[in-house]
Every structure is written in C-alpha cells, then in structure tokens.
VOFISE-501087 format. One record per residue (C-alpha): residue number from 1; z, x, y. Coordinates in Angstrom, 2 decimals. Layout:
BEGIN
+-----+---------+---------+---------+
!  nr !      up !    east !   north !
+-----+---------+---------+---------+
! NUM !       Z !       X !       Y !
...
+-----+---------+---------+---------+
END
This chain:
BEGIN
+-----+---------+---------+---------+
!  nr !      up !    east !   north !
+-----+---------+---------+---------+
!   1 !  117.36 !  111.65 !  123.95 !
!   2 !  118.16 !  108.51 !  126.06 !
!   3 !  118.86 !  105.93 !  123.45 !
!   4 !  119.74 !  103.23 !  126.33 !
!   5 !  116.34 !  103.73 !  128.11 !
!   6 !  114.83 !  103.23 !  124.89 !
!   7 !  116.62 !  100.06 !  124.26 !
!   8 !  115.82 !   98.78 !  127.79 !
!   9 !  112.09 !   99.56 !  127.43 !
!  10 !  111.95 !   97.80 !  124.03 !
!  11 !  113.63 !   94.78 !  125.46 !
!  12 !  111.13 !   94.62 !  128.34 !
!  13 !  108.08 !   94.63 !  126.29 !
!  14 !  108.96 !   91.14 !  125.32 !
!  15 !  109.54 !   89.97 !  128.84 !
!  16 !  107.08 !   91.92 !  130.61 !
!  17 !  104.25 !   93.42 !  128.19 !
!  18 !  103.25 !   90.53 !  125.96 !
!  19 !  105.28 !   91.96 !  122.77 !
!  20 !  105.58 !   89.13 !  119.89 !
!  21 !  107.28 !   90.84 !  117.11 !
!  22 !  108.27 !   94.46 !  116.72 !
!  23 !  110.55 !   97.19 !  115.74 !
!  24 !  111.45 !  100.75 !  116.50 !
!  25 !  113.31 !  103.26 !  114.48 !
!  26 !  114.58 !  106.97 !  114.92 !
!  27 !  115.75 !  108.89 !  112.18 !
!  28 !  117.18 !  112.51 !  111.85 !
!  29 !  118.54 !  114.46 !  108.69 !
!  30 !  121.91 !  112.49 !  108.72 !
!  31 !  120.29 !  108.98 !  108.84 !
!  32 !  118.87 !  106.37 !  111.19 !
!  33 !  119.95 !  107.27 !  114.85 !
!  34 !  118.58 !  104.14 !  116.52 !
!  35 !  117.07 !  100.79 !  115.06 !
!  36 !  115.63 !   98.23 !  117.34 !
!  37 !  114.01 !   94.78 !  116.35 !
!  38 !  113.23 !   91.82 !  118.30 !
!  39 !  110.83 !   88.86 !  118.59 !
!  40 !  108.98 !   86.89 !  116.02 !
!  41 !  106.64 !   87.26 !  113.05 !
!  42 !  104.92 !   83.81 !  113.87 !
!  43 !  103.26 !   82.04 !  116.98 !
!  44 !  105.64 !   79.27 !  116.60 !
!  45 !  108.61 !   81.55 !  117.26 !
!  46 !  110.48 !   80.03 !  114.15 !
!  47 !  110.65 !   83.31 !  111.86 !
!  48 !  112.63 !   86.25 !  113.75 !
!  49 !  111.62 !   89.76 !  113.36 !
!  50 !  114.23 !   92.14 !  111.91 !
!  51 !  114.42 !   95.72 !  110.99 !
!  52 !  113.54 !   94.81 !  107.35 !
!  53 !  110.28 !   93.22 !  108.36 !
!  54 !  107.11 !   95.04 !  106.98 !
!  55 !  103.89 !   94.73 !  108.50 !
!  56 !  100.18 !   96.30 !  108.64 !
!  57 !  100.08 !   99.62 !  110.22 !
!  58 !   96.55 !  100.13 !  110.17 !
!  59 !   95.60 !  103.95 !  110.80 !
!  60 !   99.18 !  104.83 !  110.80 !
!  61 !   98.66 !  104.97 !  107.14 !
!  62 !   96.53 !  108.06 !  107.38 !
!  63 !   99.70 !  110.37 !  107.91 !
!  64 !  101.43 !  109.57 !  104.47 !
!  65 !   98.06 !  109.50 !  102.79 !
!  66 !   97.26 !  112.96 !  104.23 !
!  67 !  100.72 !  114.10 !  102.85 !
!  68 !   99.94 !  113.02 !   99.49 !
!  69 !   96.65 !  114.75 !   99.46 !
!  70 !   98.25 !  117.98 !  100.71 !
!  71 !  101.03 !  117.72 !   98.10 !
!  72 !   98.47 !  117.16 !   95.44 !
!  73 !   96.31 !  120.13 !   96.18 !
!  74 !   99.47 !  122.51 !   96.46 !
!  75 !  100.57 !  121.19 !   92.93 !
!  76 !   97.31 !  121.84 !   91.58 !
!  77 !   97.27 !  125.33 !   92.90 !
!  78 !   94.46 !  124.68 !   95.21 !
!  79 !   94.12 !  125.64 !   99.09 !
!  80 !   92.78 !  123.70 !  101.87 !
!  81 !   89.83 !  126.08 !  102.11 !
!  82 !   88.56 !  125.56 !   98.68 !
!  83 !   85.33 !  123.60 !   98.30 !
!  84 !   85.53 !  119.84 !   97.55 !
!  85 !   82.84 !  120.07 !   95.25 !
!  86 !   84.41 !  122.30 !   92.77 !
!  87 !   86.22 !  119.15 !   91.66 !
!  88 !   83.89 !  116.50 !   92.91 !
!  89 !   80.37 !  118.02 !   91.88 !
!  90 !   78.34 !  114.95 !   93.24 !
!  91 !   79.85 !  115.52 !   96.69 !
!  92 !   77.68 !  118.55 !   96.97 !
!  93 !   74.67 !  116.59 !   97.66 !
!  94 !   72.81 !  116.32 !  101.01 !
!  95 !   74.28 !  119.63 !  102.53 !
!  96 !   77.98 !  119.25 !  101.72 !
!  97 !   78.28 !  122.08 !   99.38 !
!  98 !   80.27 !  124.23 !  101.75 !
!  99 !   82.52 !  121.43 !  102.86 !
! 100 !   86.36 !  122.16 !  102.30 !
! 101 !   89.47 !  120.09 !  101.73 !
! 102 !   90.52 !  121.39 !  105.32 !
! 103 !   87.19 !  119.94 !  106.83 !
! 104 !   87.80 !  116.63 !  105.30 !
! 105 !   91.40 !  116.34 !  106.50 !
! 106 !   90.64 !  117.62 !  110.12 !
! 107 !   87.67 !  115.18 !  110.62 !
! 108 !   85.11 !  117.91 !  110.41 !
! 109 !   82.90 !  116.97 !  107.70 !
! 110 !   80.62 !  114.43 !  109.47 !
! 111 !   81.26 !  111.53 !  107.07 !
! 112 !   82.46 !  109.04 !  109.56 !
! 113 !   79.53 !  106.76 !  108.90 !
! 114 !   77.37 !  105.77 !  106.02 !
! 115 !   73.60 !  104.91 !  106.42 !
! 116 !   74.00 !  102.13 !  103.78 !
! 117 !   77.58 !  101.02 !  103.98 !
! 118 !   78.60 !   99.20 !  100.91 !
! 119 !   81.51 !   96.54 !  100.87 !
! 120 !   85.03 !   97.88 !  101.46 !
! 121 !   86.32 !   96.21 !   98.55 !
! 122 !   83.81 !   98.16 !   96.15 !
! 123 !   85.78 !  101.48 !   96.05 !
! 124 !   83.29 !  103.16 !   93.60 !
! 125 !   80.20 !  102.08 !   95.51 !
! 126 !   82.09 !  103.58 !   98.51 !
! 127 !   82.73 !  106.69 !   96.79 !
! 128 !   79.11 !  107.18 !   95.55 !
! 129 !   77.89 !  106.56 !   99.20 !
! 130 !   80.05 !  109.04 !  100.45 !
! 131 !   79.02 !  111.76 !   97.91 !
! 132 !   75.31 !  110.88 !   98.72 !
! 133 !   75.71 !  110.66 !  102.42 !
! 134 !   74.27 !  113.34 !  104.70 !
! 135 !   76.50 !  114.51 !  107.35 !
! 136 !   76.47 !  113.42 !  110.95 !
! 137 !   76.71 !  117.04 !  112.14 !
! 138 !   76.89 !  120.36 !  110.49 !
! 139 !   80.22 !  120.56 !  108.89 !
! 140 !   82.69 !  122.39 !  110.81 !
! 141 !   80.64 !  122.81 !  113.83 !
! 142 !   82.40 !  119.32 !  115.51 !
! 143 !   84.86 !  116.89 !  114.74 !
! 144 !   84.74 !  113.43 !  115.00 !
! 145 !   87.61 !  110.71 !  113.99 !
! 146 !   86.70 !  108.88 !  110.47 !
! 147 !   88.41 !  105.61 !  110.96 !
! 148 !   87.73 !  104.06 !  107.69 !
! 149 !   86.01 !  106.61 !  105.18 !
! 150 !   88.92 !  109.08 !  105.69 !
! 151 !   91.02 !  107.03 !  103.40 !
! 152 !   88.37 !  106.93 !  100.63 !
! 153 !   87.87 !  110.67 !  100.93 !
! 154 !   91.52 !  111.43 !  100.51 !
! 155 !   92.13 !  108.77 !   97.89 !
! 156 !   89.18 !  110.51 !   95.72 !
! 157 !   90.50 !  113.85 !   96.13 !
! 158 !   94.01 !  112.77 !   94.94 !
! 159 !   92.49 !  111.00 !   91.98 !
! 160 !   90.50 !  113.84 !   90.78 !
! 161 !   93.07 !  116.58 !   91.64 !
! 162 !   96.24 !  114.76 !   90.12 !
! 163 !   94.71 !  112.47 !   87.60 !
! 164 !   96.76 !  109.67 !   88.85 !
! 165 !   95.28 !  106.21 !   89.00 !
! 166 !   95.03 !  106.00 !   92.89 !
! 167 !   96.68 !  107.41 !   95.89 !
! 168 !   98.59 !  104.17 !   96.12 !
! 169 !  100.50 !  105.30 !   92.91 !
! 170 !  100.73 !  108.96 !   93.95 !
! 171 !  102.63 !  107.72 !   97.35 !
! 172 !  104.85 !  105.61 !   95.19 !
! 173 !  106.00 !  108.37 !   92.70 !
! 174 !  106.05 !  111.27 !   95.16 !
! 175 !  107.53 !  109.77 !   98.49 !
! 176 !  108.05 !  106.26 !   98.58 !
! 177 !  110.58 !  105.85 !   95.45 !
! 178 !  112.55 !  109.38 !   95.91 !
! 179 !  113.08 !  108.59 !   99.54 !
! 180 !  113.44 !  104.78 !   99.15 !
! 181 !  110.90 !  103.90 !  101.70 !
! 182 !  109.62 !  100.34 !  102.06 !
! 183 !  106.01 !  101.59 !  102.71 !
! 184 !  103.30 !  100.55 !  100.51 !
! 185 !   99.71 !  101.37 !  100.20 !
! 186 !   98.94 !   98.31 !   98.54 !
! 187 !  101.88 !   96.13 !   98.39 !
! 188 !  103.19 !   94.47 !   95.11 !
! 189 !  103.09 !   90.90 !   94.58 !
! 190 !  106.74 !   90.11 !   95.36 !
! 191 !  106.58 !   92.00 !   98.71 !
! 192 !  103.72 !   89.57 !   99.92 !
! 193 !  105.97 !   86.77 !  101.32 !
! 194 !  107.85 !   89.31 !  103.42 !
! 195 !  104.87 !   90.77 !  105.16 !
! 196 !  104.47 !   89.64 !  108.75 !
! 197 !  101.05 !   88.68 !  109.95 !
! 198 !   99.00 !   90.66 !  112.81 !
! 199 !   97.26 !   89.09 !  115.87 !
! 200 !   94.27 !   90.35 !  117.51 !
! 201 !   94.35 !   91.71 !  121.00 !
! 202 !   94.05 !   89.04 !  123.80 !
! 203 !   92.96 !   91.67 !  126.28 !
! 204 !   89.79 !   91.72 !  128.35 !
! 205 !   87.39 !   94.50 !  127.74 !
! 206 !   87.74 !   97.27 !  130.55 !
! 207 !   84.57 !   98.57 !  132.00 !
! 208 !   83.03 !  102.03 !  132.16 !
! 209 !   85.38 !  103.24 !  129.07 !
! 210 !   83.34 !  105.82 !  126.97 !
! 211 !   85.00 !  104.78 !  123.57 !
! 212 !   84.47 !  100.90 !  124.29 !
! 213 !   80.99 !  101.30 !  125.53 !
! 214 !   79.93 !  103.44 !  122.41 !
! 215 !   81.99 !  101.16 !  120.09 !
! 216 !   79.98 !   98.17 !  121.51 !
! 217 !   76.66 !   99.94 !  121.39 !
! 218 !   74.78 !   98.91 !  118.18 !
! 219 !   73.46 !  101.95 !  116.18 !
! 220 !   75.85 !  104.40 !  117.77 !
! 221 !   77.90 !  106.65 !  115.64 !
! 222 !   80.98 !  105.12 !  117.21 !
! 223 !   79.81 !  101.57 !  116.09 !
! 224 !   78.59 !  102.68 !  112.82 !
! 225 !   81.77 !  104.71 !  112.09 !
! 226 !   84.10 !  101.64 !  112.52 !
! 227 !   81.70 !   99.55 !  110.47 !
! 228 !   81.71 !  101.90 !  107.23 !
! 229 !   82.41 !  100.61 !  104.79 !
! 230 !   81.62 !   96.85 !  105.63 !
! 231 !   84.29 !   94.30 !  105.68 !
! 232 !   88.09 !   93.79 !  106.66 !
! 233 !   87.60 !   94.43 !  110.57 !
! 234 !   89.44 !   91.75 !  111.85 !
! 235 !   93.33 !   91.30 !  111.96 !
! 236 !   92.81 !   87.72 !  110.24 !
! 237 !   90.96 !   89.26 !  107.35 !
! 238 !   93.60 !   91.68 !  106.76 !
! 239 !   96.21 !   89.20 !  106.85 !
! 240 !   94.78 !   87.92 !  103.34 !
! 241 !   96.58 !   88.71 !  100.18 !
! 242 !   93.92 !   90.60 !   98.56 !
! 243 !   93.68 !   93.29 !  101.25 !
! 244 !   97.29 !   93.66 !  101.47 !
! 245 !   97.67 !   94.30 !   97.80 !
! 246 !   94.70 !   96.76 !   97.63 !
! 247 !   94.69 !  100.67 !   98.11 !
! 248 !   93.18 !  101.43 !  101.50 !
! 249 !   94.74 !  104.63 !  102.58 !
! 250 !   92.76 !  104.93 !  105.82 !
! 251 !   93.93 !  101.47 !  107.29 !
! 252 !   95.69 !   99.31 !  104.86 !
! 253 !   99.44 !  100.65 !  104.63 !
! 254 !  102.22 !   98.06 !  105.15 !
! 255 !  105.70 !   99.39 !  106.23 !
! 256 !  109.01 !   98.82 !  108.20 !
! 257 !  109.59 !  100.97 !  111.07 !
! 258 !  112.49 !  102.46 !  109.44 !
! 259 !  110.40 !  103.67 !  106.32 !
! 260 !  108.04 !  105.59 !  108.65 !
! 261 !  110.43 !  107.14 !  110.53 !
! 262 !  112.50 !  108.33 !  107.82 !
! 263 !  109.31 !  109.64 !  106.11 !
! 264 !  108.46 !  111.70 !  109.56 !
! 265 !  112.20 !  112.73 !  109.53 !
! 266 !  111.68 !  114.44 !  106.37 !
! 267 !  108.54 !  116.38 !  107.87 !
! 268 !  110.37 !  117.16 !  110.77 !
! 269 !  113.12 !  118.74 !  108.45 !
! 270 !  110.46 !  121.32 !  107.26 !
! 271 !  109.51 !  118.91 !  104.30 !
! 272 !  112.91 !  118.87 !  102.57 !
! 273 !  115.08 !  115.61 !  102.26 !
! 274 !  118.80 !  115.44 !  100.77 !
! 275 !  118.08 !  118.84 !   99.47 !
! 276 !  114.75 !  118.14 !   97.52 !
! 277 !  111.61 !  119.76 !   98.83 !
! 278 !  108.86 !  117.20 !   99.08 !
! 279 !  106.29 !  119.34 !  101.18 !
! 280 !  106.38 !  123.21 !  101.20 !
! 281 !  106.94 !  125.18 !  104.21 !
! 282 !  103.49 !  126.47 !  103.74 !
! 283 !  101.94 !  123.18 !  104.24 !
! 284 !  104.30 !  122.05 !  107.12 !
! 285 !  103.21 !  125.37 !  108.88 !
! 286 !   99.42 !  124.13 !  108.66 !
! 287 !  100.36 !  120.61 !  109.77 !
! 288 !  102.37 !  121.66 !  112.92 !
! 289 !   99.30 !  123.84 !  113.96 !
! 290 !   95.98 !  122.11 !  115.72 !
! 291 !   93.16 !  122.95 !  113.48 !
! 292 !   90.58 !  121.38 !  115.72 !
! 293 !   90.52 !  120.11 !  119.33 !
! 294 !   87.85 !  118.97 !  121.77 !
! 295 !   85.55 !  116.26 !  122.45 !
! 296 !   85.71 !  113.87 !  119.70 !
! 297 !   82.20 !  112.67 !  118.51 !
! 298 !   83.41 !  109.22 !  117.36 !
! 299 !   86.28 !  108.34 !  119.73 !
! 300 !   84.59 !  109.90 !  122.77 !
! 301 !   87.81 !  111.47 !  124.14 !
! 302 !   89.78 !  114.59 !  123.63 !
! 303 !   91.44 !  114.81 !  120.35 !
! 304 !   93.18 !  117.25 !  118.19 !
! 305 !   93.80 !  117.29 !  114.40 !
! 306 !   95.80 !  119.42 !  112.04 !
! 307 !   95.58 !  118.65 !  108.04 !
! 308 !   95.28 !  114.98 !  108.22 !
! 309 !   97.61 !  114.43 !  111.31 !
! 310 !   96.62 !  114.04 !  114.76 !
! 311 !   98.31 !  115.92 !  117.56 !
! 312 !   98.27 !  115.84 !  121.31 !
! 313 !   95.44 !  118.01 !  122.88 !
! 314 !   96.49 !  120.61 !  125.43 !
! 315 !   94.80 !  121.93 !  128.53 !
! 316 !   93.58 !  125.63 !  128.96 !
! 317 !   97.09 !  126.07 !  130.41 !
! 318 !   99.13 !  125.10 !  127.53 !
! 319 !  100.18 !  121.63 !  129.18 !
! 320 !   99.34 !  118.49 !  127.06 !
! 321 !   96.60 !  116.10 !  128.00 !
! 322 !   98.31 !  113.28 !  126.34 !
! 323 !  102.00 !  112.94 !  125.15 !
! 324 !  101.50 !  110.26 !  122.64 !
! 325 !  103.89 !  112.35 !  120.44 !
! 326 !  106.54 !  113.42 !  123.11 !
! 327 !  106.77 !  116.57 !  125.15 !
! 328 !  107.44 !  118.87 !  121.99 !
! 329 !  104.51 !  121.16 !  121.40 !
! 330 !  104.91 !  121.12 !  117.40 !
! 331 !  104.91 !  117.14 !  117.30 !
! 332 !  102.42 !  115.70 !  114.99 !
! 333 !  101.90 !  112.02 !  113.64 !
! 334 !   99.37 !  109.41 !  113.83 !
! 335 !   98.78 !  106.07 !  115.65 !
! 336 !   97.31 !  102.49 !  114.35 !
! 337 !   94.89 !  100.21 !  115.93 !
! 338 !   96.73 !   97.73 !  118.30 !
! 339 !   99.65 !   99.82 !  119.12 !
! 340 !  101.70 !  101.01 !  116.19 !
! 341 !  102.77 !  104.75 !  116.28 !
! 342 !  104.56 !  107.16 !  114.11 !
! 343 !  105.30 !  111.02 !  114.26 !
! 344 !  107.62 !  114.03 !  113.51 !
! 345 !  109.19 !  116.09 !  116.23 !
! 346 !  110.27 !  119.28 !  114.41 !
! 347 !  111.83 !  120.67 !  117.50 !
! 348 !  114.31 !  117.71 !  117.92 !
! 349 !  114.32 !  117.30 !  113.94 !
! 350 !  113.62 !  113.65 !  114.27 !
! 351 !  111.10 !  111.15 !  113.19 !
! 352 !  109.95 !  108.18 !  115.21 !
! 353 !  108.11 !  104.67 !  114.25 !
! 354 !  107.13 !  101.53 !  116.25 !
! 355 !  105.35 !   98.82 !  114.62 !
! 356 !  104.43 !   95.42 !  115.85 !
! 357 !  102.39 !   92.37 !  115.31 !
! 358 !  100.52 !   91.70 !  118.50 !
! 359 !   97.79 !   94.06 !  118.75 !
! 360 !   96.57 !   95.65 !  121.95 !
! 361 !   92.98 !   96.62 !  122.74 !
! 362 !   92.15 !  100.19 !  122.17 !
! 363 !   91.94 !  103.26 !  119.72 !
! 364 !   95.25 !  104.72 !  121.13 !
! 365 !   98.90 !  103.11 !  121.64 !
! 366 !   99.22 !  102.10 !  125.23 !
! 367 !  102.33 !  101.41 !  127.48 !
! 368 !  104.79 !   99.55 !  124.84 !
! 369 !  104.58 !  102.60 !  122.43 !
! 370 !  104.07 !  105.19 !  125.08 !
! 371 !  106.84 !  103.79 !  127.22 !
! 372 !  109.32 !  103.77 !  124.45 !
! 373 !  108.35 !  107.47 !  123.42 !
! 374 !  108.89 !  108.46 !  126.98 !
! 375 !  112.26 !  106.70 !  127.63 !
! 376 !  113.64 !  107.99 !  124.39 !
! 377 !  112.78 !  111.55 !  125.31 !
! 378 !  113.59 !  111.00 !  128.87 !
! 379 !  109.96 !  111.57 !  130.38 !
! 380 !  108.51 !  109.99 !  133.36 !
! 381 !  106.18 !  107.13 !  131.97 !
! 382 !  102.60 !  108.03 !  132.15 !
! 383 !  100.10 !  105.51 !  133.56 !
! 384 !   98.46 !  103.45 !  130.63 !
! 385 !   95.17 !  104.84 !  129.48 !
! 386 !   92.03 !  102.78 !  130.10 !
! 387 !   91.15 !  102.51 !  126.22 !
+-----+---------+---------+---------+
END
C-alpha cells in the first residue's frame, strides 16, 4: 500500500476536484494505519473538518445494516434461504411466499418500488405497503438495486427476528458500542451539533447515460425506486434534525471515516475484533462471495451483490469490470450517494472508508474516492465513469 500516494491524491481533491470537507481512514487489526482529514464543514470556510467530524453517508449505511440482519438471523438459528414469511406472515401476499432472506439481501425480491409509496417518515405504513406489494419481477430471476426500501425490509426482519425496538438499537448494542464506533443509524440528540451538513452536486447532467436517463424518466422502474417511499430525497432535507435522529437503515447513517473503516477492518479480519467474534466465519464466507451479478434492473449497469454488500462485477475471464473496492477479488463494501465509500479487503486485512460533504452526481463514487483507492493500493487510476 502506498500511503503517500493516497495523501497526495487526497490533498489534490481539494485543489483540483471540488472537495469541500472530507476524511479518509484505513484500519487493520492493530489500529488506524492512515487518517486524513481536510477542508471545511460549512460553505463559508469557518468550521474546519477533522477526523472526528461525522456526516451523512447515504447508502453506505446498507453494509452495517446488512451485518445487523445477518447477525440477528444467525443468532436466531435462521438460514439465509429460509422464507421471510415464516416470521412475517403478511409478507407472503402478492406472490412473495417463496421470497427468502437471501433474496432480500441480494436485491432480488423485486420490491425496489412501491405502487403507492407512503411518506418515508411513516415506518408502519411503509412496512404494510411492502407486505402488500407485488414484485416488479419474479423473485430470484433478476436483481435490481433497492435504494430506499432495502433499509425498511432489513429493519423489519431484525425487529421480528430479535425482538429489539429497531435496527438502530441493534446496531448500537451489537457493533457500535462493543467496537466504540462513532456511527449511528439515527444520531442521539447530543451528537446533532457535531454533524456536518451535506451539499448537493453542482455537476451538469451528462448526456446518454443509461442510469440517469432512466432516473429522469417518469414512471420508469428506476425513477419509482428512488422515489419509494416519498420524501427526504434532497441533501437539504436530510440536513434537518428529524431525519438525522430517525432510523433509516438504507440511507440515513451518520459516521466518521474512522468508524466505518474500523467496522470494515473487523469484517476483513473474519468477523473478529480484539478476540471477540462479532460475525461468524460462515457468514463472512457468504459475504465474500458474489451471490448475483448481471445487468441491474434499477441502476441500468452491471452490478454484483453478496448478502447485503456490493462487490465489483467481473468479466467472463475473471477480471474486474470496475475496481470500486480495489483490485482484491474478495473485497466487498458499499458506496453512498454523492461519493462516500467503505469496504473490507480481506486479502490485505484492512478496512477503508472515505466520507465527504460536497456530493458528486451519480450513483457510484467517481474520481475523488476511486482515485484514493487506486493511489492507496498502487493501481493505475481508471477514467471516471460517466455516471
């Protein structure tokens, strides 16, 4: 690993690539290997960004949320291929009786969009709508990213399996407090003043991009998926106190880079941290193997997913189509809207995280994060994707 190259790229992000405030962290089994922080939380350059600055990480929340779901299932003696309706009977409606936890976690259930999406703040209404919803495809015959409904699905599973009040509480009890992680899926009142705001992308929409074309087409599955449930779609809306305190496991986590990197370092160490097994080897084996790969019905690009985590898709010859998570074949993690990125690299035994407040346009991180990964692991930097 080339730590100096990573430092150089990080500094150039501020001079050349529109970075406002950001942090990067790299952990191994012995502690934090590299910590970078710079820029400002605000638009007036008066509040410096530090390594202790927490910020919204959008869909990078999905990895920790999936870990909670997997932990709860295993603790209850349930398998990924057990049927969801065995504990959530209402879920069997509209052709979903055969849907398994694996299908939910691998974005195969066809529940990315709701026909009549309720307000995102009404959790009970969203859960009822998901139980009634007919899948957009026959479950397990295709996959398509569930940008917002994923969090509600895994939250309901964790509640029913474990009996806890919410996935927010499960995360705190099982991972955050034992590992001393400054990450929350719903921040406490006293943390609110520390949270940096996020700012919408200033980029111009590129032409002829399949994802953005579908996203901007009213009535498309992509458009409906990103609008289900309704509300809290903008950076400005998510900067309010209420959504910061709420439990949105699909897109509402708030974290420091160090917390995310430390969490993924635990996963890179086989689910063990300081002698305590937090996730079993059996679960980690599932996570490090791609369960589904192919054209994503929602993102309109090649994607690969294991149980709740994203992986880099590979070509027929075995080479990666993208290396969002570096060159290692076993790496896995999850990006967040606007550019945040976190992943585990079991081959190197490290966890990586990058968080920021100036969002970029697109569903996957672009050159600021990708360049950091390439610089750190001494890879030639790939051209930025159009999306």
